[in-house]
C-alpha positions as CSV (number, residue, x, y, z in Angstrom):
1,X,37.7,-81.6,46.3
2,X,36.4,-84.1,43.8
3,X,35.6,-87.7,43.3
4,X,38.2,-90.4,42.0
5,X,35.5,-90.9,39.4
6,X,34.9,-87.6,38.6
7,X,38.9,-87.0,38.2
8,X,38.8,-89.9,35.7
9,X,36.3,-88.7,34.0
10,X,38.0,-85.6,33.0
11,X,41.2,-87.0,32.6
12,X,41.3,-90.3,30.8
13,X,41.3,-89.3,27.2
14,X,42.2,-92.7,25.1
15,X,39.6,-94.4,22.2
16,X,36.0,-95.0,23.7
17,X,36.7,-92.7,27.0
18,X,34.3,-90.2,27.7
19,X,36.8,-86.9,27.9
20,X,38.5,-88.7,24.7
21,X,35.2,-88.7,22.6
22,X,34.3,-85.3,23.8
23,X,38.2,-84.2,22.9
24,X,38.1,-86.0,19.6
25,X,34.8,-83.5,17.9
26,X,37.3,-80.4,18.6
27,X,40.0,-79.8,15.8
28,X,43.6,-80.5,17.7
29,X,47.1,-79.5,17.1
30,X,49.1,-82.7,16.0
31,X,52.6,-81.2,14.4
32,X,54.2,-77.6,13.7
33,X,54.5,-77.4,9.9
34,X,58.3,-77.2,10.5
35,X,58.4,-80.8,11.6
36,X,57.3,-81.8,8.1
37,X,60.5,-79.8,6.8
38,X,63.2,-81.8,5.2
39,X,63.6,-84.4,2.7
40,X,61.3,-86.8,3.7
41,X,58.1,-84.8,5.2
42,X,56.7,-87.3,7.6
43,X,56.1,-88.0,11.2
44,X,54.7,-90.4,13.4
45,X,53.0,-88.9,16.3
46,X,50.4,-90.1,19.0
47,X,47.5,-88.1,20.5
48,X,45.0,-89.1,22.7
49,X,46.6,-92.7,22.8
50,X,46.0,-93.4,19.5
51,X,49.4,-94.2,17.1
52,X,49.3,-92.1,13.8
53,X,51.2,-91.1,11.1
54,X,51.4,-87.5,9.7
55,X,52.8,-87.1,5.9
56,X,53.1,-84.7,3.1
57,X,52.8,-86.0,-0.5
58,X,54.9,-85.0,-3.5
59,X,52.0,-82.8,-4.4
60,X,52.1,-81.0,-1.1
61,X,49.0,-82.5,0.1
62,X,48.8,-83.8,4.0
63,X,47.4,-87.1,5.2
64,X,47.0,-88.5,8.6
65,X,46.7,-92.1,8.8
66,X,46.6,-94.8,11.4
67,X,49.9,-95.9,12.0
68,X,49.4,-99.7,11.4
69,X,49.3,-101.6,8.2
70,X,45.7,-102.6,7.2
71,X,47.1,-106.2,5.6
72,X,49.4,-107.2,9.0
73,X,50.0,-104.8,11.1
74,X,53.7,-103.3,9.7
75,X,54.9,-99.7,10.9
76,X,53.6,-97.2,8.3
77,X,56.0,-94.9,9.8
78,X,58.8,-96.5,7.9
79,X,56.5,-96.0,4.6
80,X,58.1,-94.7,1.4
81,X,56.4,-91.3,0.2
82,X,55.7,-92.0,-3.5
83,X,53.0,-91.8,-6.4
84,X,50.5,-89.8,-4.1
85,X,50.6,-91.4,-1.1
86,X,52.2,-93.7,1.6
87,X,53.6,-97.2,0.6
88,X,54.3,-99.9,3.3
89,X,57.6,-101.4,2.7
90,X,56.3,-104.8,3.8
91,X,54.1,-105.7,0.8
92,X,54.0,-102.5,-1.1
93,X,50.8,-101.3,-0.3
94,X,50.1,-98.0,-1.6
95,X,47.7,-95.6,0.6
96,X,46.5,-92.1,-0.1
97,X,45.7,-89.0,2.3
98,X,42.3,-90.1,2.6
99,X,43.0,-93.8,3.6
100,X,42.2,-95.3,-0.1
101,X,44.6,-98.2,-1.0
102,X,45.7,-97.3,-4.4
103,X,47.8,-100.2,-5.2
104,X,48.4,-104.2,-3.4
105,X,51.3,-104.8,-6.3
106,X,51.9,-108.4,-4.9
107,X,48.4,-109.1,-5.7
108,X,47.6,-111.1,-8.7
109,X,47.2,-109.3,-12.1
110,X,43.5,-107.7,-12.0
111,X,43.1,-108.3,-8.5
112,X,40.3,-106.2,-6.4
113,X,41.6,-106.3,-3.3
114,X,42.4,-102.8,-2.9
115,X,39.2,-101.6,-3.8
116,X,37.8,-103.1,-0.4
117,X,40.5,-101.9,1.6
118,X,40.4,-98.3,4.0
119,X,43.2,-97.5,6.4
120,X,41.9,-95.3,8.9
121,X,42.2,-91.5,7.9
122,X,41.5,-88.1,9.5
123,X,41.2,-84.9,8.2
124,X,44.0,-82.5,8.6
125,X,44.5,-78.9,7.9
126,X,47.5,-76.4,8.2
127,X,46.8,-73.2,10.2
128,X,49.3,-70.5,11.0
129,X,52.4,-73.0,11.4
130,X,50.3,-75.8,13.0
131,X,49.0,-78.7,11.9
132,X,45.5,-79.5,13.1
133,X,43.9,-83.0,13.2
134,X,39.9,-84.3,13.6
135,X,39.7,-87.6,14.9
136,X,36.1,-87.5,15.9
137,X,32.8,-88.6,14.3
138,X,31.2,-86.8,11.4
139,X,32.1,-83.7,9.5
140,X,34.4,-81.6,11.4
141,X,33.3,-78.1,12.6
142,X,34.2,-75.0,11.2
143,X,37.3,-73.1,12.1
144,X,36.5,-70.0,14.3
145,X,38.3,-66.6,13.3
146,X,40.4,-66.0,16.3
147,X,43.4,-63.5,15.7
148,X,46.1,-66.6,15.3
149,X,44.0,-68.1,12.4
150,X,43.2,-64.8,10.3
151,X,46.6,-62.8,10.9
152,X,49.0,-63.0,8.1
153,X,51.7,-65.6,8.2
154,X,54.2,-63.0,8.8
155,X,52.8,-62.3,11.9
156,X,52.4,-65.3,13.7
157,X,54.7,-68.2,14.7
158,X,53.9,-71.4,16.7
159,X,56.0,-73.8,18.6
160,X,55.6,-76.3,21.1
161,X,56.7,-78.6,24.1
162,X,56.0,-81.8,25.8
163,X,55.3,-82.2,29.5
164,X,55.2,-85.2,31.2
165,X,51.6,-84.9,32.6
166,X,48.1,-85.2,32.1
167,X,46.7,-82.6,29.8
168,X,43.9,-81.5,32.4
169,X,46.8,-79.8,34.9
170,X,48.9,-78.4,32.4
171,X,45.8,-76.5,30.7
172,X,44.5,-75.3,34.4
173,X,47.8,-73.5,34.9
174,X,46.6,-71.3,32.3
175,X,43.2,-70.2,34.0
176,X,45.2,-69.5,37.2
177,X,45.8,-66.0,37.4
178,X,46.8,-66.0,41.1
179,X,50.0,-68.0,40.7
180,X,51.7,-65.6,38.6
181,X,52.7,-63.5,41.0
182,X,54.1,-66.1,42.7
183,X,55.4,-68.6,40.7
184,X,56.7,-66.2,37.9
185,X,58.0,-64.0,40.5
186,X,61.1,-61.7,39.9
187,X,62.8,-59.9,42.8
188,X,64.2,-57.3,40.3
189,X,62.6,-55.7,37.3
190,X,64.7,-56.4,33.7
191,X,65.1,-53.5,31.3
192,X,61.3,-53.6,29.7
193,X,63.1,-52.4,26.4
194,X,64.7,-56.1,26.1
195,X,61.5,-57.9,26.4
196,X,60.8,-59.1,22.9
197,X,59.8,-62.5,23.2
198,X,59.8,-62.8,26.8
199,X,56.2,-63.2,28.5
200,X,55.5,-61.3,31.8
201,X,58.8,-59.4,31.0
202,X,57.8,-55.8,29.3
203,X,55.6,-53.3,30.4
204,X,52.1,-53.2,31.2
205,X,49.7,-51.4,28.4
206,X,49.3,-47.7,28.8
207,X,51.9,-47.1,31.2
208,X,55.8,-47.7,32.1
209,X,55.1,-50.3,34.8
210,X,57.0,-53.9,34.3
211,X,54.8,-56.5,34.3
212,X,57.3,-58.4,37.0
213,X,56.9,-55.5,39.5
214,X,52.8,-55.6,38.9
215,X,52.8,-59.1,39.8
216,X,55.7,-58.7,42.9
217,X,54.0,-56.1,44.7
218,X,50.0,-56.7,44.3
219,X,49.9,-60.2,44.8
220,X,46.0,-60.4,45.7
221,X,44.1,-60.2,42.4
222,X,40.5,-59.9,42.2
223,X,39.1,-62.2,39.4
224,X,36.2,-62.3,37.8
225,X,34.7,-65.0,35.3
226,X,32.2,-64.9,32.8
227,X,30.9,-67.0,29.9
228,X,31.9,-66.4,26.4
229,X,30.9,-68.2,23.4
230,X,33.9,-69.5,23.1
231,X,34.4,-70.6,26.6
232,X,35.0,-68.0,29.4
233,X,36.7,-64.7,29.9
234,X,38.5,-64.2,32.7
235,X,39.1,-60.3,33.8
236,X,42.0,-60.1,36.8
237,X,42.0,-56.9,38.7
238,X,44.9,-55.2,40.9
239,X,44.7,-52.2,42.8
240,X,48.0,-49.9,42.0
241,X,46.3,-46.9,43.5
242,X,43.3,-45.1,44.2
243,X,43.6,-43.8,40.5
244,X,45.0,-46.6,38.9
245,X,43.9,-50.3,38.1
246,X,46.3,-53.2,36.5
247,X,43.7,-54.8,34.1
248,X,44.6,-58.5,32.5
249,X,42.1,-60.4,30.6
250,X,42.4,-63.6,29.4
251,X,40.6,-66.4,27.8
252,X,39.6,-70.0,28.1
253,X,38.4,-71.4,24.4
254,X,37.0,-74.5,25.4
255,X,37.7,-77.5,25.3
256,X,41.6,-76.8,26.2
257,X,43.1,-74.1,24.9
258,X,43.8,-70.2,26.3
259,X,44.5,-67.1,24.9
260,X,46.3,-64.5,26.9
261,X,48.6,-61.6,26.6
262,X,52.2,-62.1,25.9
263,X,53.0,-58.0,25.6
264,X,51.4,-54.9,24.3
265,X,52.2,-56.3,20.9
266,X,51.6,-59.8,20.9
267,X,48.6,-62.3,22.3
268,X,49.7,-66.2,22.6
269,X,46.9,-69.0,22.1
270,X,47.6,-72.1,23.5
271,X,46.8,-75.6,23.6
272,X,47.4,-78.0,25.7
273,X,47.2,-81.5,23.8
274,X,47.1,-84.9,25.3
275,X,49.4,-87.5,24.1
276,X,48.3,-90.0,26.1
277,X,47.1,-89.8,29.8
278,X,50.3,-89.0,31.1
279,X,52.0,-87.0,28.7
280,X,51.0,-84.0,26.8
281,X,52.5,-81.2,24.2
282,X,51.5,-77.6,24.5
283,X,51.4,-75.8,21.1
284,X,51.6,-72.1,21.1
285,X,50.8,-69.4,18.2
286,X,52.3,-65.8,18.8
287,X,50.0,-63.5,17.0
288,X,51.9,-59.7,16.6
289,X,49.2,-56.8,16.0
290,X,52.0,-54.5,15.4
291,X,55.1,-55.5,12.7
292,X,55.9,-59.2,11.6
293,X,57.3,-61.4,14.1
294,X,60.6,-61.9,14.3
295,X,60.5,-65.6,14.0
296,X,64.3,-66.1,14.3
297,X,64.5,-64.5,17.7
298,X,61.5,-66.2,18.8
299,X,63.0,-69.6,17.7
300,X,66.5,-69.0,19.1
301,X,64.9,-68.2,22.7
302,X,62.5,-71.1,23.0
303,X,65.5,-73.7,22.0
304,X,67.6,-72.4,24.8
305,X,65.6,-74.6,26.5
306,X,63.5,-77.3,24.4
307,X,65.4,-79.9,22.5
308,X,64.9,-81.0,19.3
309,X,63.4,-83.6,18.0
310,X,60.8,-84.2,20.7
311,X,60.4,-80.7,22.1
312,X,61.6,-82.0,25.3
313,X,62.3,-79.2,27.7
314,X,66.4,-79.2,29.1
315,X,65.4,-78.2,32.8
316,X,63.0,-81.1,33.6
317,X,62.1,-83.7,37.0
318,X,65.8,-85.5,36.0
319,X,68.0,-82.6,36.6
320,X,65.6,-80.9,39.3
321,X,64.4,-78.1,36.0
322,X,68.1,-76.6,36.7
323,X,67.0,-75.5,40.4
324,X,69.4,-73.4,42.6
325,X,69.6,-72.5,46.0
326,X,71.2,-69.3,45.4
327,X,68.7,-68.1,42.6
328,X,65.7,-69.0,44.7
329,X,67.1,-66.6,47.7
330,X,68.2,-63.5,45.4
331,X,66.9,-63.4,41.8
332,X,63.2,-66.1,41.2
333,X,60.9,-67.3,43.5
334,X,61.3,-70.9,42.1
335,X,65.2,-70.5,41.5
336,X,64.2,-72.4,38.1
337,X,65.5,-70.0,35.9
338,X,63.8,-67.1,33.9
339,X,61.8,-69.1,31.4
340,X,58.1,-68.9,32.9
341,X,57.6,-72.2,30.8
342,X,59.7,-74.2,32.8
343,X,57.9,-72.6,35.9
344,X,54.6,-73.9,34.6
345,X,56.0,-77.4,33.8
346,X,57.4,-77.9,37.5
347,X,54.2,-77.0,38.7
348,X,51.7,-79.2,36.7
349,X,54.6,-82.2,36.8
350,X,55.2,-82.2,40.5
351,X,51.4,-82.6,40.8
352,X,52.2,-86.0,39.4
353,X,51.4,-87.7,36.0
354,X,47.6,-87.4,36.8
355,X,46.6,-85.4,39.8
356,X,44.8,-86.8,42.7
357,X,42.0,-83.9,42.9
358,X,40.6,-86.1,45.7
359,X,43.0,-84.4,47.9
360,X,42.9,-80.7,46.7
361,X,41.5,-77.6,48.4
362,X,40.3,-75.0,45.8
363,X,40.2,-71.4,46.9
364,X,38.6,-68.3,46.1
365,X,41.2,-67.6,43.2
366,X,40.6,-70.8,42.2
367,X,37.2,-70.1,40.7
368,X,38.2,-69.9,37.0
369,X,39.4,-73.9,37.3
370,X,36.0,-74.7,39.5
371,X,34.0,-73.1,36.3
372,X,35.9,-74.8,33.8
373,X,35.6,-77.9,35.4
374,X,31.8,-78.0,35.4
375,X,31.7,-76.9,31.9
376,X,33.9,-79.8,30.9
377,X,31.7,-82.4,33.0
378,X,28.8,-81.0,31.7
379,X,29.9,-81.2,27.8
380,X,31.2,-84.7,28.5
381,X,28.0,-86.0,30.1
382,X,26.0,-84.4,27.1
383,X,28.3,-85.9,24.4
384,X,27.4,-89.2,26.1
385,X,23.8,-88.7,25.6
386,X,24.0,-87.8,22.4
387,X,23.8,-84.1,22.2
388,X,26.0,-82.2,20.1
389,X,29.0,-80.4,22.0
390,X,29.3,-77.3,23.2
391,X,31.0,-74.3,21.4
392,X,31.6,-75.5,18.1
393,X,31.1,-72.7,15.1
394,X,28.8,-73.8,12.0
395,X,29.8,-72.9,8.8
396,X,27.9,-69.9,9.0
397,X,28.5,-68.7,12.2
398,X,32.7,-68.2,12.4
399,X,32.5,-64.6,12.3
400,X,30.8,-64.5,15.9
401,X,34.0,-66.4,17.0
402,X,36.6,-63.6,16.8
403,X,39.3,-62.0,18.8
404,X,39.3,-62.9,21.7
405,X,40.5,-59.6,23.1
406,X,43.5,-60.2,25.2
407,X,44.8,-57.7,26.9
408,X,47.3,-56.5,30.1
409,X,47.5,-52.7,30.7
410,X,47.2,-50.2,33.6
411,X,43.9,-48.6,33.1
412,X,42.0,-45.3,35.3
413,X,40.4,-46.8,38.2
414,X,36.8,-45.5,36.9
415,X,37.4,-47.0,33.6
416,X,38.6,-50.4,34.4
417,X,35.8,-52.3,33.6
418,X,35.8,-51.1,29.8
419,X,39.9,-50.9,29.7
420,X,40.0,-54.2,28.0
421,X,37.3,-53.1,24.9
422,X,38.8,-49.7,24.7
423,X,42.3,-51.0,24.3
424,X,41.9,-53.9,22.5
425,X,39.5,-51.9,19.8
426,X,42.3,-49.2,19.3
427,X,45.4,-51.8,19.0
428,X,43.0,-53.3,16.0
429,X,42.8,-49.5,14.3
430,X,46.5,-49.5,14.6
431,X,47.1,-52.9,13.4
432,X,47.3,-52.9,9.2
433,X,45.7,-56.5,9.6
434,X,43.1,-56.6,12.2
435,X,42.0,-52.7,11.3
436,X,41.2,-54.0,7.8
437,X,39.2,-56.9,9.3
438,X,37.2,-54.1,11.4
439,X,36.3,-52.4,7.9
440,X,35.1,-55.6,6.6
């Protein structure tokens, strides 16, 4: 158990809060690039309790501004995109993407008022179909050279979804390897050849063993947690036989992302980003090491359970997540359909808007969650003391933040300890884009 003070310290993210100050020192996903498509590339958004407006000007440049006009507080989300910026419809004040006031047209001729006006503005950059923003003090950190950022655009696909819960409990489900044997249990295995775009539905690498079978029949994993330059590496071992061990390696990328295997050819890099204290978006970048991603199929699969324009789940607490007694008795452990995102959403949202961690009782398999919370609290306290946040690559250090390796496969038991490194290297050697980076 932890104290209420510690729980508040970790979960509250508004301006001026301890965790919010820490998270603002890292790049945060704020929108999908596809949300700026169409005749008016502008989107109002909320990030860590701040109201913002994101836009792309007629020259293709991104801008992210505070939503309230600095004149008299009108809503810039209804602004006009013109003349190199965003114009407030109230009195015509015009702002560029860096917050400079370019015009105050209602003022007398020759007025210098606009030279004294500066709107709150934040650096933004587009990476692999996701727009990232930096809301912290000083210069933003460099981007790591993770696979999801260096793979060609053709080999990545990005999507997102809204959950009605605090960001921390949403993140923690991704660093809990044990839950997959229960929450994501299927009582029958499907044809693994039909698993494209579906997590936990294919065959583990170097085998014909369905991942659903592994999770269902080997539900007492040995979980190992070790520090990594970017956060933590989790190795989960399931003993199949005296000769074979199932190895699954996942990663916590500090402060709030994880990189996990989706299949033998794809990984998922996923962030849980606070909208406010009781809502968050997950942003996922799927990265293929083999051929280009079938973006249309991936998108159609996700739109089966995600509703636009706000990327809300069609299965949610208002309709009991589609729960079916018959399905729970005979098909899935939850009775909530076959999309594991829905399973995770139920698990996180059912804890309440902010989980009361003073009432929990953690076990041995929660070791990654315990280690992460210690890491998070330490980082918050260091930041409060004026120290630099941890695991931020400097401009000359980005090449040390690569990968990270993320594998799900079956190894010879005596080679389980080196399986991830060996399998990851072999996958990269066979990949057009990743092999080129090996040679560099």
